[in-house]
N, C-alpha and C positions, 0 to 999 in steps of 0.2 A: 632415408626414408621419407622425411618430411618433404624433400625437394621433389622425390618422385610424386608422393600424394598431391602435391600442390598443383602438379599440371592439369589434373583432373579435377580440381576442388571447385565446388560452387561457392557463392558469396559466403554462406555461413561456415562452411567448414575452412574457408580460407581464413576466417577470422578465429577461429579456433586453433589452426595451425600457425597463425602468426604469434597468438598468445604462449603457445607451446615454446616457440623458437626464442622469444624474449625471456621466458622461464628459463630455458637451457642456458642462454647466454648469460643470464645472472647467476648461475650457478657454477659456470666454468672458472676454475683456479684462476686467480691474477696472472701466476706465471705462464700459465697455457693462451692467454690472450694477446701475447706477442709472437704466438707461431704462427706463419704464413700459413700452413695447412688447415689448422683450426680456424682462421680469419677467412680463407677462401671457401671452405664450407658454409659457413656462416652466410658468408656474401653469395652463394649459389642459392641457400635457402630463401634469404630475404628478396632476391632477385625472382625467383619464381613466384613468390608470395606477392609481388609487384609492389614491394616497398623499395624503391629504388634509391631513397637516400641513404636508407641505413645498408643497402647492399652495396652501394659506393663506398661509403665509409669504411665498411669491413675489408673491402677489396683494397681500398688504398693503404689502409694498416698492415695489410699482408705483405705490400710492397717494400714496407720497412724492414721485414726479417732478413737479416743479411745472408742466413742460409737459403733462403728462398724455396722452400721444399712445397711448390705448388707448380701446375701446369701453365704452359703458355695460354692456352684455353681461359685461365682464370684472368690473365691480362687483357685479353681481347675482350672479356664479358665485362670487365670494369668499363672500358670506354664504350661499350654499346649500351650498357646500363645507364651510365651517366647521359647519354643522349636520350633515352627513353624518359629519365628522370626530368630531363630539362623540358620535355614537352607537358609531363605532369604539372610541373610549375607553372607551367605557362598556361595550362587549363584551368587551373587552380584560382590564378589571377594574372589575367594576360597583362594588365596595365602595371601590376607592381611587379611582376617577375620576367616580364619580356629581356629587359637588358642582361638579368642573370642567366635566363635560359639561353640566349644569344652565346654568351662568354662559355656554359658549358658546353654547347654544341661545339663550339670553335675548338675548344680544349679537347675535346673528344676526336674530332677530325684530325687535330695536328698528332694527336697521339698514335692513332691509328695508322698515320701516313709514316710516322718514325718505325712503329711496328713492322710494316711492309718492308720499309728500308733495310733494317735490323735483321728480320728474319726471311725475308724475300716474300713474293707474291703466294697467296694461295686463293682459291675461290672463295672462303670465307671471310678472310680478312677484305678481300675487295667488296665482298657483299655488304659487311659492316661498314666500311667506308659509304656505300651507297646508300644504307639505311640511315647513317647520320646525316647525309646530306639531304635526305628524303625530309626527316624530321626537322633540319634547318629550314627547309623551302617554307614550311607551314609558319615559323616564327618569323622568317624575314619577311614574309608577306605581310605580316602584322605591323611590324617594327620599323622596316626599312624600306618596304614598297615593291613593286612589281620587278624592278630591275635586279635587286638583289635576291628574288624569289626566283627569277629565271636563271642567276647563276648558279644557285643551288640545285634548281632542276638538271641544270647540264651537267654538274658534278655527279648526280645522282645517276644520269643516263651514262656518262663516261663510266663510271665505276661499276654499275651492273653488267654494262655491256663486256667490261673487261673480266669481271667474275665469269659470266657466261662463257665466253672464249677461252677461259683458262681452265674450266671445269672439264675433266675427261671425259665424262658422259652427256656434256652439253645439257646441264642442270636448267629446267624449266623455269625455277624460281628465279633467278636473276635474269632470265630472259624476259619473263614476264615483266619484271621491274623496269628493266631498260626501255621494253616498248611502252610502258606506261609513261615513263619520264617523257620519252619522245612525243608521244600524243599530246601530253598536256603541252609541251612547249609548244607546238604546232597551233594548239586551240588559243593560246594566251598571248602569243607573237605571232602575228601573220606573215612576218618575213621569215619564220622557220619553215620549212618544206616538211611535209609529212613523209616519215619513212618509204620508200618503194616496196610494195610488197607486204606490206603491214598485215594484211590479212592471211597471209600464207604463212608469216612469221608467227602470227596467234595461232593460227590452226596447228602449226607444228609442235607449240608449246604445249597444245592443249593434248596432242596425240601422245607427247613425251611423257605428261603426267598422268594420262591413262595408263601408260604403259607401266610407269613407276607404282601407280597403285596396285596394279595386277601383282607386281613383285613383292612389294612391302606397304599394305594399307596402313594408311593413316590419315588424318584430319587434313594435313598441308598438301598432300596429293589429291585427296579427294575434293578441296575446295577450289583448286585450281581450274576445273572445269567452268565453275560459275564466274571466277574472274576473269578467265578469257572470255565468255560471254558479255561480261559487263565492259571489259576494255574494247572487244569488236564494235560495240554500240557507239562507245565515247568517241571512237576513231571515227565513225560514220556519221557523228553527230544527230544520231536519230534515237537517242535513250530515251526519249519522252514517250515513244511508239512502242518501246520493249520492257518497259519496268515488270510487268506482271510475270513475263518470261524469266528476267532474271532474277526476282524475288523467288520463283518457283524453284531455281535451279539452286540458291542458296539454303532454302528451307528443307529441301531434298538432303543434304548434306547436314543441316541442322539436327535433323530429328534421325539421322542413321550413324552418326559418328562425331565425335569430338566433345570437348567439354565447354561449358560457360565460358571460362577463360580464354579458350583456345578461339571460340568465336567471337569473341571481343575483339581480336584482330580484324575481322571481317569490318566491324564497325568503324575501328580507328582508320581503316583504309578509305573507308567511304567518307569519313570527316575529313581526312587528307585531300580526297579529291574535290570535295565541296569547296574547301578553302582555296585551292588553288584555281577550281573552274571560276569562282565568283570575279578573277580578274580578268576573264574574256573580255575582250574590247567591244564585241558586238554583243549589245545588251540583252537582245532576244535569245541569243544563243546561251548567254549567261544565265538568263532566268530559266530558260527552258532545262537546260542540263541541272543547275542548281536544285530546281524542284523536282525533277526525276529521280536524282541522287536523295533528296530528303524523303522522297515516299518510300524509295527502296529501303532505306535506314529505318524509317519509322514501322514498316512491316516486319522487318528483321529483328529489331530491338524488343 
């Protein structure tokens, strides 16, 4: 119940739910705290409440249960949440935590690769690899420079492309992330050619998201139209002249559907784009695009 409530909780309610999970965890009998199923449930709750460190700790303890009464999903989420924890630590203190954050990302990617090798490919697992690489790109840009960030973006593009091609219904989520990584690569490395037909592919993703929204309305399907508009103007390098239109697209979603926690994903994505865009070799392009992204983020925050 707490896990479900956390998905739509505002900041105040999130704090209340964290206190409740902590109280429950303190009252759990000692012998139950070795049960993988109990630990995985705690991991899920802490993860939804965005306390990634505690979530990772619970999930790792769950793996120690020899009877392993938990789902493969729990193992997938362990490494997904560890990558998210890495970025949270980096944001908390980039100078002090950059090395540790990099190590956590590398470990997450390594274990997700092993999971794919062991269990086989799935769109979800490939997307989680893409997500870990996306988070790794931000930390790499700060810690190791442009070359390492480019390598992470290449992994992000490759994994998300594979996830899109593996999905039976051609899910627009991995497609849009693949296209985003491809656009960023072409912006910060002039030797990388932009994908041919990028606008048509973005339009295809937009149409697929709208179709999914009609079948199963939710925040993620709704926000994808605004994400497509943002990417379209990133690709065209004319973001500065279209900020108001993009802001309106996101605000329409914000006022109609979704929780504050869900909408924070939009702000995190804008932060990711700004961090990568700052490495663009053309100074005016970098300044213009980063200023536009900052304006959009400020309006939405």
